[in-house]
N, CA, C, O and CB atoms as a CASP TS submission, in Angstrom:
PFRMAT TS
TARGET T0000
AUTHOR 0000-0000-0000
METHOD Language model
MODEL 1
PARENT N/A
ATOM      1  N   MET     1     -67.146  66.491  -4.874  1.00  0.00           N
ATOM      2  CA  MET     1     -67.442  65.319  -5.644  1.00  0.00           C
ATOM      3  C   MET     1     -68.599  64.612  -5.226  1.00  0.00           C
ATOM      4  O   MET     1     -68.581  64.053  -4.129  1.00  0.00           O
ATOM      5  CB  MET     1     -66.382  64.444  -5.639  1.00  0.00           C
ATOM      6  N   ALA     2     -69.637  64.559  -5.980  1.00  0.00           N
ATOM      7  CA  ALA     2     -70.957  63.974  -5.615  1.00  0.00           C
ATOM      8  C   ALA     2     -70.717  62.414  -5.615  1.00  0.00           C
ATOM      9  O   ALA     2     -69.791  61.874  -6.220  1.00  0.00           O
ATOM     10  CB  ALA     2     -72.168  64.435  -6.689  1.00  0.00           C
ATOM     11  N   TYR     3     -71.642  61.775  -4.882  1.00  0.00           N
ATOM     12  CA  TYR     3     -71.794  60.335  -4.889  1.00  0.00           C
ATOM     13  C   TYR     3     -72.339  59.784  -6.250  1.00  0.00           C
ATOM     14  O   TYR     3     -73.085  60.466  -6.953  1.00  0.00           O
ATOM     15  CB  TYR     3     -72.726  59.932  -3.747  1.00  0.00           C
ATOM     16  N   LYS     4     -71.964  58.610  -6.567  1.00  0.00           N
ATOM     17  CA  LYS     4     -72.506  57.828  -7.665  1.00  0.00           C
ATOM     18  C   LYS     4     -72.855  56.483  -7.201  1.00  0.00           C
ATOM     19  O   LYS     4     -72.207  55.967  -6.291  1.00  0.00           O
ATOM     20  CB  LYS     4     -71.553  57.741  -8.806  1.00  0.00           C
ATOM     21  N   ILE     5     -73.864  55.863  -7.780  1.00  0.00           N
ATOM     22  CA  ILE     5     -74.401  54.532  -7.461  1.00  0.00           C
ATOM     23  C   ILE     5     -73.839  53.621  -8.525  1.00  0.00           C
ATOM     24  O   ILE     5     -74.053  53.864  -9.713  1.00  0.00           O
ATOM     25  CB  ILE     5     -76.005  54.497  -7.426  1.00  0.00           C
ATOM     26  N   SER     6     -73.075  52.504  -8.110  1.00  0.00           N
ATOM     27  CA  SER     6     -72.490  51.695  -9.031  1.00  0.00           C
ATOM     28  C   SER     6     -73.442  50.692  -9.462  1.00  0.00           C
ATOM     29  O   SER     6     -74.565  50.701  -8.958  1.00  0.00           O
ATOM     30  CB  SER     6     -71.308  51.119  -8.530  1.00  0.00           C
ATOM     31  N   ASP     7     -73.101  49.749 -10.413  1.00  0.00           N
ATOM     32  CA  ASP     7     -73.935  48.713 -10.927  1.00  0.00           C
ATOM     33  C   ASP     7     -74.271  47.554  -9.976  1.00  0.00           C
ATOM     34  O   ASP     7     -74.969  46.600 -10.320  1.00  0.00           O
ATOM     35  CB  ASP     7     -73.306  48.188 -12.095  1.00  0.00           C
ATOM     36  N   GLU     8     -73.693  47.709  -8.677  1.00  0.00           N
ATOM     37  CA  GLU     8     -74.008  46.683  -7.747  1.00  0.00           C
ATOM     38  C   GLU     8     -75.288  46.976  -7.024  1.00  0.00           C
ATOM     39  O   GLU     8     -75.732  46.164  -6.213  1.00  0.00           O
ATOM     40  CB  GLU     8     -72.903  46.502  -6.790  1.00  0.00           C
ATOM     41  N   CYS     9     -75.875  48.062  -7.277  1.00  0.00           N
ATOM     42  CA  CYS     9     -77.113  48.572  -6.837  1.00  0.00           C
ATOM     43  C   CYS     9     -78.212  47.433  -7.021  1.00  0.00           C
ATOM     44  O   CYS     9     -78.391  46.920  -8.126  1.00  0.00           O
ATOM     45  CB  CYS     9     -77.459  49.892  -7.635  1.00  0.00           C
ATOM     46  N   ILE    10     -78.935  47.062  -5.901  1.00  0.00           N
ATOM     47  CA  ILE    10     -79.937  46.121  -6.091  1.00  0.00           C
ATOM     48  C   ILE    10     -81.490  46.670  -5.983  1.00  0.00           C
ATOM     49  O   ILE    10     -82.446  45.937  -5.730  1.00  0.00           O
ATOM     50  CB  ILE    10     -79.668  45.055  -5.086  1.00  0.00           C
ATOM     51  N   ALA    11     -81.561  47.941  -6.194  1.00  0.00           N
ATOM     52  CA  ALA    11     -82.736  48.842  -6.289  1.00  0.00           C
ATOM     53  C   ALA    11     -83.678  48.516  -5.196  1.00  0.00           C
ATOM     54  O   ALA    11     -84.853  48.221  -5.413  1.00  0.00           O
ATOM     55  CB  ALA    11     -83.451  48.730  -7.652  1.00  0.00           C
ATOM     56  N   CYS    12     -83.114  48.575  -3.943  1.00  0.00           N
ATOM     57  CA  CYS    12     -83.881  48.317  -2.839  1.00  0.00           C
ATOM     58  C   CYS    12     -84.658  49.666  -2.328  1.00  0.00           C
ATOM     59  O   CYS    12     -85.724  49.636  -1.713  1.00  0.00           O
ATOM     60  CB  CYS    12     -82.953  47.711  -1.768  1.00  0.00           C
ATOM     61  N   GLY    13     -84.029  50.710  -2.642  1.00  0.00           N
ATOM     62  CA  GLY    13     -84.529  52.058  -2.249  1.00  0.00           C
ATOM     63  C   GLY    13     -84.079  52.714  -0.909  1.00  0.00           C
ATOM     64  O   GLY    13     -84.433  53.829  -0.525  1.00  0.00           O
ATOM     65  N   ALA    14     -83.291  51.906  -0.289  1.00  0.00           N
ATOM     66  CA  ALA    14     -82.842  52.463   1.005  1.00  0.00           C
ATOM     67  C   ALA    14     -82.242  53.828   0.964  1.00  0.00           C
ATOM     68  O   ALA    14     -82.535  54.704   1.777  1.00  0.00           O
ATOM     69  CB  ALA    14     -81.869  51.578   1.601  1.00  0.00           C
ATOM     70  N   CYS    15     -81.318  53.991  -0.094  1.00  0.00           N
ATOM     71  CA  CYS    15     -80.720  55.191  -0.304  1.00  0.00           C
ATOM     72  C   CYS    15     -81.566  56.496  -0.535  1.00  0.00           C
ATOM     73  O   CYS    15     -81.335  57.587  -0.015  1.00  0.00           O
ATOM     74  CB  CYS    15     -79.921  54.983  -1.346  1.00  0.00           C
ATOM     75  N   ALA    16     -82.573  56.200  -1.391  1.00  0.00           N
ATOM     76  CA  ALA    16     -83.438  57.273  -1.703  1.00  0.00           C
ATOM     77  C   ALA    16     -84.299  57.700  -0.527  1.00  0.00           C
ATOM     78  O   ALA    16     -84.638  58.881  -0.450  1.00  0.00           O
ATOM     79  CB  ALA    16     -84.276  56.902  -2.840  1.00  0.00           C
ATOM     80  N   ALA    17     -84.655  56.876   0.339  1.00  0.00           N
ATOM     81  CA  ALA    17     -85.525  57.063   1.565  1.00  0.00           C
ATOM     82  C   ALA    17     -84.611  57.970   2.561  1.00  0.00           C
ATOM     83  O   ALA    17     -85.122  58.828   3.280  1.00  0.00           O
ATOM     84  CB  ALA    17     -85.976  55.521   2.283  1.00  0.00           C
ATOM     85  N   GLU    18     -83.254  57.713   2.542  1.00  0.00           N
ATOM     86  CA  GLU    18     -82.355  58.366   3.471  1.00  0.00           C
ATOM     87  C   GLU    18     -81.836  59.826   2.968  1.00  0.00           C
ATOM     88  O   GLU    18     -81.407  60.705   3.716  1.00  0.00           O
ATOM     89  CB  GLU    18     -81.142  57.402   3.704  1.00  0.00           C
ATOM     90  N   CYS    19     -81.949  59.901   1.693  1.00  0.00           N
ATOM     91  CA  CYS    19     -81.253  61.153   1.177  1.00  0.00           C
ATOM     92  C   CYS    19     -82.139  62.554   1.726  1.00  0.00           C
ATOM     93  O   CYS    19     -83.345  62.694   1.519  1.00  0.00           O
ATOM     94  CB  CYS    19     -81.200  61.063  -0.626  1.00  0.00           C
ATOM     95  N   PRO    20     -81.395  63.410   2.362  1.00  0.00           N
ATOM     96  CA  PRO    20     -82.050  64.542   2.780  1.00  0.00           C
ATOM     97  C   PRO    20     -82.450  65.600   1.861  1.00  0.00           C
ATOM     98  O   PRO    20     -83.224  66.482   2.232  1.00  0.00           O
ATOM     99  CB  PRO    20     -81.342  65.060   3.653  1.00  0.00           C
ATOM    100  N   VAL    21     -81.940  65.560   0.622  1.00  0.00           N
ATOM    101  CA  VAL    21     -82.385  66.522  -0.376  1.00  0.00           C
ATOM    102  C   VAL    21     -83.131  65.901  -1.599  1.00  0.00           C
ATOM    103  O   VAL    21     -83.392  66.542  -2.617  1.00  0.00           O
ATOM    104  CB  VAL    21     -81.187  67.287  -0.862  1.00  0.00           C
ATOM    105  N   SER    22     -83.455  64.566  -1.395  1.00  0.00           N
ATOM    106  CA  SER    22     -84.202  63.830  -2.367  1.00  0.00           C
ATOM    107  C   SER    22     -83.689  63.906  -3.788  1.00  0.00           C
ATOM    108  O   SER    22     -84.399  64.154  -4.762  1.00  0.00           O
ATOM    109  CB  SER    22     -85.558  64.280  -2.337  1.00  0.00           C
ATOM    110  N   CYS    23     -82.330  63.659  -3.815  1.00  0.00           N
ATOM    111  CA  CYS    23     -81.693  63.762  -5.272  1.00  0.00           C
ATOM    112  C   CYS    23     -81.419  62.344  -5.838  1.00  0.00           C
ATOM    113  O   CYS    23     -80.750  62.160  -6.855  1.00  0.00           O
ATOM    114  CB  CYS    23     -80.241  64.610  -5.251  1.00  0.00           C
ATOM    115  N   ILE    24     -81.958  61.403  -5.139  1.00  0.00           N
ATOM    116  CA  ILE    24     -81.790  60.072  -5.616  1.00  0.00           C
ATOM    117  C   ILE    24     -83.181  59.554  -6.240  1.00  0.00           C
ATOM    118  O   ILE    24     -84.217  59.729  -5.598  1.00  0.00           O
ATOM    119  CB  ILE    24     -81.282  59.149  -4.420  1.00  0.00           C
ATOM    120  N   SER    25     -83.201  58.925  -7.477  1.00  0.00           N
ATOM    121  CA  SER    25     -84.392  58.526  -8.062  1.00  0.00           C
ATOM    122  C   SER    25     -84.144  57.113  -8.645  1.00  0.00           C
ATOM    123  O   SER    25     -83.013  56.655  -8.805  1.00  0.00           O
ATOM    124  CB  SER    25     -84.857  59.552  -9.116  1.00  0.00           C
ATOM    125  N   GLU    26     -85.301  56.452  -8.953  1.00  0.00           N
ATOM    126  CA  GLU    26     -85.030  55.100  -9.471  1.00  0.00           C
ATOM    127  C   GLU    26     -84.711  55.314 -11.102  1.00  0.00           C
ATOM    128  O   GLU    26     -85.366  56.074 -11.814  1.00  0.00           O
ATOM    129  CB  GLU    26     -86.399  54.057  -9.169  1.00  0.00           C
ATOM    130  N   GLY    27     -83.730  54.608 -11.501  1.00  0.00           N
ATOM    131  CA  GLY    27     -83.382  54.568 -12.855  1.00  0.00           C
ATOM    132  C   GLY    27     -83.696  53.308 -13.597  1.00  0.00           C
ATOM    133  O   GLY    27     -84.628  52.611 -13.195  1.00  0.00           O
ATOM    134  N   ASP    28     -83.022  52.967 -14.611  1.00  0.00           N
ATOM    135  CA  ASP    28     -83.167  51.728 -15.259  1.00  0.00           C
ATOM    136  C   ASP    28     -82.490  50.573 -14.706  1.00  0.00           C
ATOM    137  O   ASP    28     -81.388  50.235 -15.140  1.00  0.00           O
ATOM    138  CB  ASP    28     -82.781  51.859 -16.511  1.00  0.00           C
ATOM    139  N   GLY    29     -83.118  49.900 -13.711  1.00  0.00           N
ATOM    140  CA  GLY    29     -82.638  48.741 -12.985  1.00  0.00           C
ATOM    141  C   GLY    29     -81.797  49.078 -11.851  1.00  0.00           C
ATOM    142  O   GLY    29     -81.298  48.167 -11.190  1.00  0.00           O
ATOM    143  N   LYS    30     -81.586  50.326 -11.552  1.00  0.00           N
ATOM    144  CA  LYS    30     -80.796  50.855 -10.355  1.00  0.00           C
ATOM    145  C   LYS    30     -81.193  52.275  -9.982  1.00  0.00           C
ATOM    146  O   LYS    30     -81.861  52.995 -10.725  1.00  0.00           O
ATOM    147  CB  LYS    30     -79.258  50.835 -10.653  1.00  0.00           C
ATOM    148  N   TYR    31     -80.751  52.625  -8.814  1.00  0.00           N
ATOM    149  CA  TYR    31     -81.080  54.074  -8.540  1.00  0.00           C
ATOM    150  C   TYR    31     -79.844  54.904  -8.935  1.00  0.00           C
ATOM    151  O   TYR    31     -78.702  54.449  -9.005  1.00  0.00           O
ATOM    152  CB  TYR    31     -81.471  54.327  -6.967  1.00  0.00           C
ATOM    153  N   VAL    32     -80.230  56.255  -9.199  1.00  0.00           N
ATOM    154  CA  VAL    32     -79.215  57.121  -9.701  1.00  0.00           C
ATOM    155  C   VAL    32     -79.225  58.455  -8.894  1.00  0.00           C
ATOM    156  O   VAL    32     -80.296  58.862  -8.445  1.00  0.00           O
ATOM    157  CB  VAL    32     -79.429  57.366 -11.215  1.00  0.00           C
ATOM    158  N   ILE    33     -78.177  59.084  -8.714  1.00  0.00           N
ATOM    159  CA  ILE    33     -78.047  60.377  -7.979  1.00  0.00           C
ATOM    160  C   ILE    33     -77.867  61.517  -8.791  1.00  0.00           C
ATOM    161  O   ILE    33     -76.961  61.434  -9.620  1.00  0.00           O
ATOM    162  CB  ILE    33     -76.970  60.356  -7.074  1.00  0.00           C
ATOM    163  N   ASN    34     -78.606  62.699  -8.739  1.00  0.00           N
ATOM    164  CA  ASN    34     -78.420  63.796  -9.397  1.00  0.00           C
ATOM    165  C   ASN    34     -77.216  64.539  -8.844  1.00  0.00           C
ATOM    166  O   ASN    34     -77.309  65.097  -7.751  1.00  0.00           O
ATOM    167  CB  ASN    34     -79.605  64.540  -9.379  1.00  0.00           C
ATOM    168  N   PRO    35     -76.087  64.574  -9.547  1.00  0.00           N
ATOM    169  CA  PRO    35     -74.804  65.236  -9.024  1.00  0.00           C
ATOM    170  C   PRO    35     -75.006  66.595  -8.659  1.00  0.00           C
ATOM    171  O   PRO    35     -74.413  67.056  -7.684  1.00  0.00           O
ATOM    172  CB  PRO    35     -73.692  65.212 -10.019  1.00  0.00           C
ATOM    173  N   ASP    36     -75.848  67.338  -9.398  1.00  0.00           N
ATOM    174  CA  ASP    36     -76.062  68.874  -9.248  1.00  0.00           C
ATOM    175  C   ASP    36     -76.671  69.026  -7.850  1.00  0.00           C
ATOM    176  O   ASP    36     -76.381  70.052  -7.234  1.00  0.00           O
ATOM    177  CB  ASP    36     -77.093  69.542 -10.444  1.00  0.00           C
ATOM    178  N   GLU    37     -77.455  68.155  -7.293  1.00  0.00           N
ATOM    179  CA  GLU    37     -78.199  68.247  -6.102  1.00  0.00           C
ATOM    180  C   GLU    37     -77.584  67.574  -4.897  1.00  0.00           C
ATOM    181  O   GLU    37     -77.976  67.843  -3.761  1.00  0.00           O
ATOM    182  CB  GLU    37     -79.486  67.714  -6.336  1.00  0.00           C
ATOM    183  N   CYS    38     -76.656  66.733  -5.127  1.00  0.00           N
ATOM    184  CA  CYS    38     -76.008  65.851  -4.043  1.00  0.00           C
ATOM    185  C   CYS    38     -75.232  66.734  -3.086  1.00  0.00           C
ATOM    186  O   CYS    38     -74.449  67.576  -3.527  1.00  0.00           O
ATOM    187  CB  CYS    38     -75.011  64.744  -4.675  1.00  0.00           C
ATOM    188  N   LEU    39     -75.419  66.573  -1.860  1.00  0.00           N
ATOM    189  CA  LEU    39     -74.726  67.313  -0.795  1.00  0.00           C
ATOM    190  C   LEU    39     -73.405  66.728  -0.329  1.00  0.00           C
ATOM    191  O   LEU    39     -72.609  67.334   0.389  1.00  0.00           O
ATOM    192  CB  LEU    39     -75.611  67.417   0.365  1.00  0.00           C
ATOM    193  N   GLU    40     -73.236  65.468  -0.812  1.00  0.00           N
ATOM    194  CA  GLU    40     -72.061  64.613  -0.490  1.00  0.00           C
ATOM    195  C   GLU    40     -72.070  64.292   0.973  1.00  0.00           C
ATOM    196  O   GLU    40     -70.988  64.133   1.538  1.00  0.00           O
ATOM    197  CB  GLU    40     -70.720  65.305  -0.873  1.00  0.00           C
ATOM    198  N   CYS    41     -73.167  64.184   1.622  1.00  0.00           N
ATOM    199  CA  CYS    41     -73.371  63.927   3.018  1.00  0.00           C
ATOM    200  C   CYS    41     -73.056  62.425   3.407  1.00  0.00           C
ATOM    201  O   CYS    41     -72.722  62.163   4.563  1.00  0.00           O
ATOM    202  CB  CYS    41     -74.821  64.290   3.374  1.00  0.00           C
ATOM    203  N   GLY    42     -73.157  61.490   2.490  1.00  0.00           N
ATOM    204  CA  GLY    42     -72.854  60.186   2.642  1.00  0.00           C
ATOM    205  C   GLY    42     -74.037  59.369   3.422  1.00  0.00           C
ATOM    206  O   GLY    42     -73.867  58.227   3.850  1.00  0.00           O
ATOM    207  N   ALA    43     -75.078  59.995   3.532  1.00  0.00           N
ATOM    208  CA  ALA    43     -76.264  59.182   4.168  1.00  0.00           C
ATOM    209  C   ALA    43     -76.757  58.018   3.315  1.00  0.00           C
ATOM    210  O   ALA    43     -77.233  57.017   3.850  1.00  0.00           O
ATOM    211  CB  ALA    43     -77.506  60.121   4.419  1.00  0.00           C
ATOM    212  N   CYS    44     -76.651  58.135   2.048  1.00  0.00           N
ATOM    213  CA  CYS    44     -76.971  56.999   1.069  1.00  0.00           C
ATOM    214  C   CYS    44     -76.036  55.790   1.312  1.00  0.00           C
ATOM    215  O   CYS    44     -76.452  54.641   1.462  1.00  0.00           O
ATOM    216  CB  CYS    44     -76.807  57.496  -0.463  1.00  0.00           C
ATOM    217  N   ALA    45     -74.740  56.154   1.337  1.00  0.00           N
ATOM    218  CA  ALA    45     -73.720  55.160   1.549  1.00  0.00           C
ATOM    219  C   ALA    45     -73.805  54.408   2.866  1.00  0.00           C
ATOM    220  O   ALA    45     -73.480  53.224   2.961  1.00  0.00           O
ATOM    221  CB  ALA    45     -72.426  55.796   1.454  1.00  0.00           C
ATOM    222  N   ASP    46     -74.273  55.167   3.917  1.00  0.00           N
ATOM    223  CA  ASP    46     -74.314  54.618   5.205  1.00  0.00           C
ATOM    224  C   ASP    46     -75.446  53.534   5.216  1.00  0.00           C
ATOM    225  O   ASP    46     -75.268  52.541   5.922  1.00  0.00           O
ATOM    226  CB  ASP    46     -74.535  55.742   6.267  1.00  0.00           C
ATOM    227  N   VAL    47     -76.473  53.641   4.564  1.00  0.00           N
ATOM    228  CA  VAL    47     -77.587  52.685   4.633  1.00  0.00           C
ATOM    229  C   VAL    47     -77.716  51.662   3.584  1.00  0.00           C
ATOM    230  O   VAL    47     -78.579  50.787   3.665  1.00  0.00           O
ATOM    231  CB  VAL    47     -78.776  53.381   4.647  1.00  0.00           C
ATOM    232  N   CYS    48     -76.862  51.742   2.571  1.00  0.00           N
ATOM    233  CA  CYS    48     -76.812  50.746   1.462  1.00  0.00           C
ATOM    234  C   CYS    48     -76.361  49.388   1.833  1.00  0.00           C
ATOM    235  O   CYS    48     -75.247  49.237   2.334  1.00  0.00           O
ATOM    236  CB  CYS    48     -75.934  51.216   0.409  1.00  0.00           C
ATOM    237  N   PRO    49     -77.170  48.368   1.616  1.00  0.00           N
ATOM    238  CA  PRO    49     -76.728  47.067   2.087  1.00  0.00           C
ATOM    239  C   PRO    49     -75.627  46.481   1.287  1.00  0.00           C
ATOM    240  O   PRO    49     -74.955  45.567   1.765  1.00  0.00           O
ATOM    241  CB  PRO    49     -77.840  46.137   2.103  1.00  0.00           C
ATOM    242  N   VAL    50     -75.384  46.975   0.027  1.00  0.00           N
ATOM    243  CA  VAL    50     -74.365  46.356  -0.901  1.00  0.00           C
ATOM    244  C   VAL    50     -73.342  47.442  -1.168  1.00  0.00           C
ATOM    245  O   VAL    50     -72.536  47.251  -2.079  1.00  0.00           O
ATOM    246  CB  VAL    50     -75.022  45.813  -2.297  1.00  0.00           C
ATOM    247  N   GLY    51     -73.296  48.525  -0.487  1.00  0.00           N
ATOM    248  CA  GLY    51     -72.234  49.565  -0.674  1.00  0.00           C
ATOM    249  C   GLY    51     -72.121  50.037  -2.093  1.00  0.00           C
ATOM    250  O   GLY    51     -71.010  50.181  -2.603  1.00  0.00           O
ATOM    251  N   ALA    52     -73.247  50.288  -2.761  1.00  0.00           N
ATOM    252  CA  ALA    52     -73.185  50.758  -4.034  1.00  0.00           C
ATOM    253  C   ALA    52     -72.959  52.343  -4.151  1.00  0.00           C
ATOM    254  O   ALA    52     -72.348  52.757  -5.136  1.00  0.00           O
ATOM    255  CB  ALA    52     -74.416  50.330  -4.690  1.00  0.00           C
ATOM    256  N   PRO    53     -73.383  53.158  -3.279  1.00  0.00           N
ATOM    257  CA  PRO    53     -73.038  54.579  -3.467  1.00  0.00           C
ATOM    258  C   PRO    53     -71.522  54.775  -3.008  1.00  0.00           C
ATOM    259  O   PRO    53     -71.041  54.235  -2.012  1.00  0.00           O
ATOM    260  CB  PRO    53     -74.062  55.537  -2.606  1.00  0.00           C
ATOM    261  N   ALA    54     -70.899  55.552  -3.802  1.00  0.00           N
ATOM    262  CA  ALA    54     -69.489  55.985  -3.531  1.00  0.00           C
ATOM    263  C   ALA    54     -69.193  57.300  -4.271  1.00  0.00           C
ATOM    264  O   ALA    54     -69.825  57.673  -5.259  1.00  0.00           O
ATOM    265  CB  ALA    54     -68.453  54.865  -3.982  1.00  0.00           C
ATOM    266  N   LYS    55     -68.188  57.960  -3.713  1.00  0.00           N
ATOM    267  CA  LYS    55     -67.757  59.320  -4.291  1.00  0.00           C
ATOM    268  C   LYS    55     -67.228  59.069  -5.698  1.00  0.00           C
ATOM    269  O   LYS    55     -66.384  58.205  -5.932  1.00  0.00           O
ATOM    270  CB  LYS    55     -66.599  60.053  -3.377  1.00  0.00           C
ATOM    271  N   ASP    56     -67.719  59.800  -6.548  1.00  0.00           N
ATOM    272  CA  ASP    56     -67.314  59.573  -8.032  1.00  0.00           C
ATOM    273  C   ASP    56     -65.894  60.129  -8.196  1.00  0.00           C
ATOM    274  O   ASP    56     -65.331  60.074  -9.290  1.00  0.00           O
ATOM    275  CB  ASP    56     -68.354  60.334  -9.106  1.00  0.00           C
TER
END
C-alpha cells in the first residue's frame, strides 16, 4: 500500500528531497506521490513537519 499525501501538506518539499526513488512531485498546492513507484519506505513521512504522508 503506497503512501499518499493528505491535504495538510504545506508544500515545503522536505518529502520530495528525502524520497530515494524520486516518486514525489509538486502538484496543485501540495506534493503528490506516484503510487506505482512508491517503495513504501516511509522516508517521506519521517521528515514531514505536518505528518501529511501516510499509508493509503
